[in-house]
N, C-alpha and C positions, 0 to 999 in steps of 0.2 A: 582858129580852135575846133572850127568842124573839118579841119583837117588831119587834124592831130587826132580825133574820135575814128574818119573815115581808116585812117592808115592803120592805127596802131589797136582799133577798137577800145570799147569802157571797159576789158578786163583787164588791160593791158596799165589804163590810166589809174586805175587802182592798187595793182602790184602785179597781175597779173594773175596765174594760177595757184600760188600761193596765198591770195588772198582765201581764192572761193574757199580751199584746205583749211583757212584760218577760219572762218565761218564755220565749216563743217566742226571743228573742233570745239565751238564755243557752245552750238545747237548742242553739241553730245552731253557738254558739260553740264550745259542747263537741263537737257534729259535726264541726269544722272545723279544732279540735284533734285529735280520734282521725284523722282523714284524714291532718293533717300527718306525725303519730307512725307512722301505717301507711308511711307512702310515705320519711320517714324510715328507717323498718327495714328497706325493701324495699332503699334506696340504702345502708346497712348490710353490706347482705348481700352486695350485687354487689358492691359494693369489697372485701369479704374476700375471696368466691369469686377475685376479679380478683389479690388479693394473694396469696393460696398457687397461681395457679397461675404467678406469675411467679416463685415460690421454686423450681418444677420443677427449677432448674439445680441448687440444691444442694442441696433434701433424697434426690434419686435416689443421687447423693456415697453418702450413707449407709448405704444398702439394701446385704445383701448378697444373691449371685447365689443365682437358684430352680433346683430340681429342672427342669436340659437336656429334652426329648424333639428325639432326630436324628429323621428324616426326609429321603428326597430330596426334592432341589428342585424347586422348583413352579413354579407362573407367573411370568417374567420382571418387571421393574417395567415396560418398556415397555409391557406390556396392561393396564397401570391403569384403563384404559376400560371391559376387559368381565375385571376379574380374575375368574376362579373359585377352586374348591377341587380341582381336576384337576392331579395332578400330572403334573409334565413329566420322562423320562430323560433323563441327560444321559454325556457318556463321562466328562467330568471328574469325576463324583460328591462334588460343593460339598455342602459343610454346609448343612443348611436348620434351624432351631426351629424350633417351631410356639408365637403368644404367641395366647392365646383370650382374645376378648373377651365376659363376663357383664354386667348391670347392675353388680357385686358389682367391676368395673376387672378390668383387666389378668392373664391371671394363665401362668406367673410372670410379674410385672413389671419383675425384670431380671434377664438373663440375661448372661452371657459368652464371647461367641465369640470364632475366631480372619476375620482381613483375609479378606477375598473371601467367607464366610460368606454365608448369605441368612438373613432373618426373613422368616417368612409370619405375617402378623396376621388372625384369622381369626374371626369377627363370630361368638359362639354364643348374645348375647343378641336379645332379643324387636326390641328397638330396632334403628336407624341406631348403628355406629361408626367414626371417622373417624380411624384413629390417622396421624400426624405429629411432624414433628419440634419438639421443644421455641423456644420458649417462646411462649404463645396471645399474640395469634392470626398472631402474624407468621409462625412454622416456620422459623426462621432457625437455629436454635443448628446442625444438620448442616450441612458446610460444602456451598456454593453451594445450599441448600434455602431458600424465599421462596412463598408461599402466593403471589404473583403470580407465579409462574410457572404456576403448573396453568392446564389450558387453554392453552398452550404448546409448541412443541416442544423445549423445556427440561424440560417434563414427566417424563419417564422418566430423567431423572437427580436428582430431588431425590425427600426422606424425606418424603415426605410422599402419600398416598393422593388427595387432591382431592378425594374428593365420601363421603360417608356410606356405609359396604358394609351392602348386606342379609342379615338374618338365613342365615347359610349361607353369603356369600362369603368369599372371600381376596383379600388381595391382598400382593406380597413385594417385598421392595428388599435389594440387595445390598450389603453394606458394605464398601468398599473405605479408608475412613481409620479408623486407630487414635488411641482415646480414648471416653471415657463420653458419649455419644447421650445424652442426654434424650429422652425421646416424652410427648407427652400424645394423649388420645381430643378432637378440635376441639368434636366437638357435647357432650361434658365435661370440663370442660378440668381439673376437680378430679382428674379420673382418669391416672392418668399411673407412668410406669416410665422405664429407663436399658438401655441396649445399652451391653455394655461389649463393646469390640474390640480384642483383641491379639495 
């Protein structure tokens, strides 16, 4: 046996150079299978996330309203392009509720307000946040809203910030339509909530 190993070498005993080539083919097939599994896993996660964001309309209806913070009315939606957290005094003193956004989502995520009240979305997180009407990605649940209306003259009338708010920035929207209006973060669609307008 030793003589055979010394003369022919272990490679020839295993079938010569073709065995090494076959091993490379097997390894290549395993790598291809692993890549396919990773791609399928990513597609599954993307589809699952899209499905969850599509359920924004139903899931937020079951949540109970959270604690509300009432503050003076802030920047109107017409100034969405330059929205800041600078409050503005008004004669009517309409109610305004602040919803903050962090990496954990919106807080409170569900609020109940009166018709004509204003919601101010403030980004307290380290990354941009884009509050908008459900349903991702078209933002059409609140009457008249549609992401296609961003950067048009109709932008001021839609429930859509139309851009990511940077840390410390805020955007306000006055709710004139009675109903339950679901919303989400366009940049993180799995984060959502509901505005109940009475």
